[in-house]
C-alpha positions in Angstrom: -0.2 -0.3 0.0 1.6 3.1 -0.9 2.1 6.1 1.6 1.1 9.9 0.1 2.9 11.3 2.5 7.1 12.3 3.1 9.4 13.6 0.5 9.5 10.6 -1.7 5.6 11.0 -2.0 5.8 14.4 -2.3 9.0 14.7 -5.0 7.4 11.3 -6.9 4.1 13.2 -7.6 5.8 16.4 -8.7 7.6 14.3 -11.1 4.6 12.1 -12.2 3.1 15.7 -13.2 5.6 17.1 -15.1 6.3 13.7 -16.8 2.3 14.4 -17.8 2.8 17.6 -19.1 5.5 17.0 -21.2 4.5 13.7 -22.5 0.7 14.7 -23.8 0.0 11.0 -25.6 4.1 10.3 -26.6 3.9 7.4 -23.9 2.1 5.1 -22.1 0.8 7.0 -19.0 0.0 3.8 -16.3 3.1 3.2 -15.4 4.0 6.9 -14.8 3.9 7.3 -10.7 5.8 4.2 -10.2 8.5 5.6 -12.3 8.3 8.5 -10.7 8.2 7.1 -7.4 11.4 5.0 -8.1 13.0 8.4 -9.7 12.3 10.0 -6.8 14.3 7.2 -4.3 17.3 7.4 -6.2 17.0 11.3 -6.2 16.5 11.3 -2.6 19.3 8.4 -1.5 21.7 9.8 -4.3 22.5 6.4 -5.4 21.2 3.3 -7.8 21.3 1.0 -5.0 17.6 -0.5 -4.8 18.6 -1.8 -0.9 19.2 2.2 -0.3 15.8 2.6 -1.9 13.9 0.1 0.0 14.8 2.3 3.1 12.8 5.6 1.9 10.3 3.7 -0.7 6.7 5.4 0.7 5.0 1.9 1.0 3.5 -0.2 4.0 5.2 -3.2 2.9 7.9 -5.8 4.0 11.7 -5.5 2.5 11.2 -8.3 0.3 7.9 -6.6 -1.4 9.3 -3.6 -1.9 12.6 -5.3 -3.6 10.1 -7.0 -5.7 7.9 -3.8 -6.6 11.1 -2.1 -7.5 12.1 -5.1 -10.0 8.8 -4.9 -11.7 9.0 -1.1 -12.0 12.8 -1.4 -13.5 11.5 -4.2 -15.6 8.0 -2.9 -17.1 7.5 -3.1 -20.8 5.0 0.1 -20.2 8.1 2.2 -19.3 10.0 3.0 -22.7 13.1 4.5 -21.3 14.4 6.4 -24.6 11.0 8.0 -25.3 10.0 9.4 -21.7 14.1 10.7 -21.7 13.8 12.2 -25.3 11.2 14.6 -23.6 14.0 15.9 -21.2 17.3 15.3 -22.7 17.5 18.2 -25.0 16.4 20.8 -22.3 19.1 19.3 -20.4 21.8 19.8 -22.9 21.1 22.8 -24.1 20.9 24.2 -20.3 24.2 22.5 -19.3 26.0 23.5 -22.5 25.4 27.4 -21.6 28.8 27.1 -19.6 32.1 27.1 -21.7 33.4 23.5 -20.5 30.8 21.7 -22.4 29.1 18.5 -21.6 31.0 15.0 -21.5 28.5 11.6 -21.9 29.8 8.9 -19.3 28.8 5.3 -19.3 28.8 3.3 -16.1 27.7 -0.1 -15.0 26.2 -0.6 -11.7 25.2 -3.4 -9.5 21.2 -2.8 -8.4 20.3 -6.3 -6.6 21.9 -9.5 -6.9 22.4 -10.5 -10.8 20.6 -6.9 -11.9 23.0 -4.9 -13.5 22.4 -1.0 -14.8 24.1 0.1 -17.7 23.4 4.3 -17.3 24.6 7.0 -20.0 25.2 10.2 -17.8 25.7 13.9 -18.9 28.8 15.0 -16.9 29.5 18.8 -16.1 31.8 20.0 -13.5 32.1 17.5 -10.6 28.2 16.2 -11.1 26.3 14.2 -13.8 22.6 13.5 -14.6 21.8 10.1 -15.8 19.8 10.3 -18.6 19.6 6.5 -20.6 19.7 3.2 -19.0 19.5 -0.4 -19.6 18.6 -2.9 -17.1 19.7 -6.3 -17.7 19.8 -9.6 -15.6 23.1 -10.8 -15.7 26.0 -11.7 -13.3 29.0 -9.7 -15.5 29.6 -6.7 -18.2 26.7 -5.5 -20.2 27.8 -6.3 -24.2 28.9 -3.7 -26.5 25.4 -3.5 -28.5 23.7 -2.3 -25.5 26.3 0.1 -24.9 26.3 1.5 -28.4 22.5 1.8 -28.6 22.6 3.7 -25.6 25.3 5.8 -26.9 23.4 6.6 -30.1 20.0 7.1 -28.8 21.6 9.8 -26.7 23.5 11.5 -29.9 19.9 11.2 -31.5 18.1 13.9 -28.6 21.0 15.9 -28.5 20.0 19.5 -31.0 22.5 19.3 -33.8 23.5 22.5 -32.7 25.3 21.4 -29.4 26.2 18.4 -31.0 30.1 18.1 -31.2 31.7 14.2 -32.0 35.2 14.1 -31.5 36.9 10.9 -32.7 40.6 10.6 -33.2 42.1 9.7 -36.4 42.7 6.5 -37.5 46.8 5.3 -38.2 
């Protein structure tokens, strides 16, 4: 059962309202609150570790039930991460690129819980990073290059062309 008080609930409702306002008819809205709730847990704990999320998740249930809820939300076919993040990435990049240092893409893989890994693409600016795209995989090891390449290409497609500056090293 959801608890509708506390910082995670307040932040989740705000995120959900913003998603609904931006999305209009572009994405399936049924999973927005649960996604907003997980995003709020990540923001409040400043972590992608589900065990930390469990400690702040506003639900009246056992630890095991909260963990199952988080896994269901993160693996839901109703949540199309690239579609949802395409609503935010251009604005984030434009705002971050206002400084002279530019924005750097970072890729990181972390364990969410036993046997579940997240591959995350973040936009770095200064000493901070904002996760913008991710893929969750059930694996004990590294998430393969195919998924890495897909995420990088998705992010590249969302960056406004006037900001995109790809640097590559010459081949010898």
